[in-house]
N, C-alpha and C positions, 0 to 999 in steps of 0.2 A: 608468203606473199603471193595476196589475190589473183588469180589471171585477167588479163586484161576483158577475156569474155563475160568472166562472173561483173566483177566492176561494170561494165555495159548493160547487163542485166540489171543489175539493182539503177541504175540510172535513171533508166526507162522505167522500173515498175515505180521507184520515188514521180518520176517525173507523168506517170499513169495518176495517180493518184493528186497529186494536185491539179489535175488536170479536173479529175470526176471532182473533186472534192470545192473548186469554184466552179462547175456547171450546176452541181444540186443547188449552191448557197442562191445563185445566179436566176435560176427557178425561180425556189421563193420567193424571191424578191420581184421577180415577176409577175406570179399568183395573186401574192398580195395587194400589189400595186394594180390589178387587172378590173376591169369596170362589173366582170359578171362576181369577181370575188366580192366586189365592192357591194353591189346589189344585193347575192347571197346572202353580206351579214347585213345587211338592210333589211333585207323582209327574214330575216330572224329574228330580230331583236323587233321588230312588227311585229311578228308574231306572239313576243314574249310579254311585251306589253298591252294588246287583246288583251291575250287569256289572264295578266295581269288585272287589268278593268273589269275582267268578267265577274274573277272571285272578287273582286272589293264591292263588286255590284250585289254577286250570289250571300255575301257576309252581309251586304247592310239591308237588301229585304228580310233576310232572313232575320237578324237581329230585330227591326221595327215590327215585323208578325206576330214573334215572341214576346214583344213592349204590346201592340194590341191584346192580346189574347190573354195575357194579365190581368191588362185596364179592364177587360171585358168580364172578368172573372172578379175582382174584388168587386166590381160595380155591383154583377147579379149575386155575391153577397149579402153586400150589403145595403139591399132588395128584399132580399127575404129575409134576413135578420131584422128587417122594419115592419114585415109582413108579420111574423112570427110574433112581436114587442105589441105591434096592435091589437092580435088575438087574444097576446097574454093582459092586456089591459082592460079587455072586452067582459074576462074571463074573470078579473081581481071580481067588480062590479055586480058580477051573479051573484048568491050562495048556492043555490042550488047548481050549480056545474064545477068541473076539478079540469083542469088543461093537462090533456093527454100527450100521448108521444108522437114526436114528426110534426108539431103544430095543429092538432088537430082536440076539438071540445067535445066531452062525456056527457051529456045531463044525465043527473042524478037521481034515484027517487022513482026509475021506473022501467022499463023493460025495452021500451023503443031510449034508439041512441043514434044522436044526429052527429056524425061526423061534418067538420070544417073542414075542404079545401086546404091543404100549405102550398108553401111553393112554387112545389112541380107541375100540380093540380094547376092552376092559376095562368102558366104559359111561362112562368121565371126561365125555367130553362133556354141558352139561346137556340137551341133549336127548334123548341116549342115557339117561341119569339116571332122566328122567319116562319114557321110553318101558320101564324096565325097572319105574316105578312103577307105571306104567301095568298091567302084568299082571300081575301082585298085588294090585292094586286087585279088587276086587268090586261089583259093580252099587250095592250098596249103602252101602258104602264111599264112592265116588265122590257120589250122592245125597247123602248129609249133607254132605262136603266144599261141594257147590255150593250146598246152602240154606247154611251156615256163613256165606260167602261173599256171600251177597243180604243176607245180617240185619246183617254187619258195614256192608254201602254201608247203611244205614239211615240210621245218625246217625254221631255222634264217639265216643256213647256208649248203651252198650249193659247194659243190664240183665238177667239170665238168670238168673231169679226162678221159684216153686214159689208158685202163689197160695193155697196154708192153710200157709207155713212163714212165721212169727211175723219172725224175718230180715227174709227177703228183706221183709217191709211192712215193719220199721222203716229200711230201706234204702229203698225207692220212698217213704217219706212224708220222711224230709230231702232228697232229688235234686228230688223230684216240688213237695211239697207247700210246704216248707223257701226252696226257691232257685229263680229263674228262672233257665234255662238253656236257651239257644237257639246251635244245633235241639233241641228236642228227648228228653230219652232216651229209645231206644225199647228198649220193655219187651217182651223174652217169657216167658211163662209156660211152664218145660219139663216141667209133669205139664200139660199142656193140647195141647202142640205133637206130631204122628203121629209125628216121629223126635226124640224132649224126653229120653230115654236115651240114642240113640247122640249126640245133639249135646252132653250133658253127658259120655258119657265120651271123647269128642271135646278137650272143655273142657279136663278133668282132663290129657292129657296137653298140652297146649300150651301149658298157664297153671303148672299143677302147682295145682289147687284143684281139689277135687272137689266140696265141697257146696256150697249155696247160699245167698244171694245171691253171683253174679259179678259184678262189675260191669269191665266194659270198657271202658277209653280209647284212644281213634286202636288198636284190638286188643291193648293188653295192661291187664290185670289191677290195676285197686287195690287189690281188697278184696274181704269181703266185710259184711256188717250191722257189725259190730262195729266195727271198720276207718273205714269210716262215719262211723258217729258219732263213731267218734275223730278224724279230722280235721273232722266239724264243729264240736265240743266246743270246737275248737283253734282256731278258727278259719282253720283251712288249703284247706281244703275246696274255695273257688273256687279259691284260688289253685296248687293242683294240678291244677286243671280246666283253667286259663287256661294254664298252663305246658307241658299234657300236650298240651292242643286246638290249639292254636297259632291259626294263623290261620281255621280250622277253625269253633272258638268264638266265634260272632258274639257273644252278652252271657251274664256268668256270673256273679248278683247275691242278695241276699238280697233275699225276695220280701218286699212290704208284707204289712201284714195284712189277709184278705180275700179277696188271690187266691187261686188256687189254676191251678197251669198242669194241659193235660192232654198227658196221653203219649203215644206212636204203639208201638201193641197192635199183637203178633200174636198 
């Protein structure tokens, strides 16, 4: 039979184990319920969401670049084939000529040989077309192109506006005050921009729209003030923004009363 001293020691040990267990359990619960723990978890989740969004954007941009490259390659091949076919047709009409290698025509019956340049020699390759474009492009045109490309990178939605235009004010009111679009639309006031006239002329050539406002979504014009108002009244504005914006549009919804979005401006 154990002694009383051993029984007391065993009882104290059991009580100590119970107290330690209760302390550890209560501490872990308090930690999980603490404001610091909650904010830390929210911050980690926000970082994971941001990283996932960046990855989706990168994948989306990569797929678009690949599709554009394949389309350009296919177009160049078709034009090259058309050029070669035209050369072959001209050679068939002349008895003293025969078609050579790589689209060249060799004149028979003499020592002199006249070569007709192929596609590569007339700028059929993309880099040749770019080089020819750079020769014809003025420094001012190049500056406008660089500025426009920089603006289009600011946000998926760009509002080309003029500060005094009532139609521009109507479009900005609908897109900025009535709806919450994330990332926020980027506003360019052409009457206050040093290259405003050149930018508007370039937009006229690329979009076919010469008036303001000119609202671009993912580089494509979705119309002006009346068009935006019509989409808004028909309840189709946010559907259009989400479908065209894809993964670039994080949020697009009707704004609650009393809140206002701060637009990005240049």
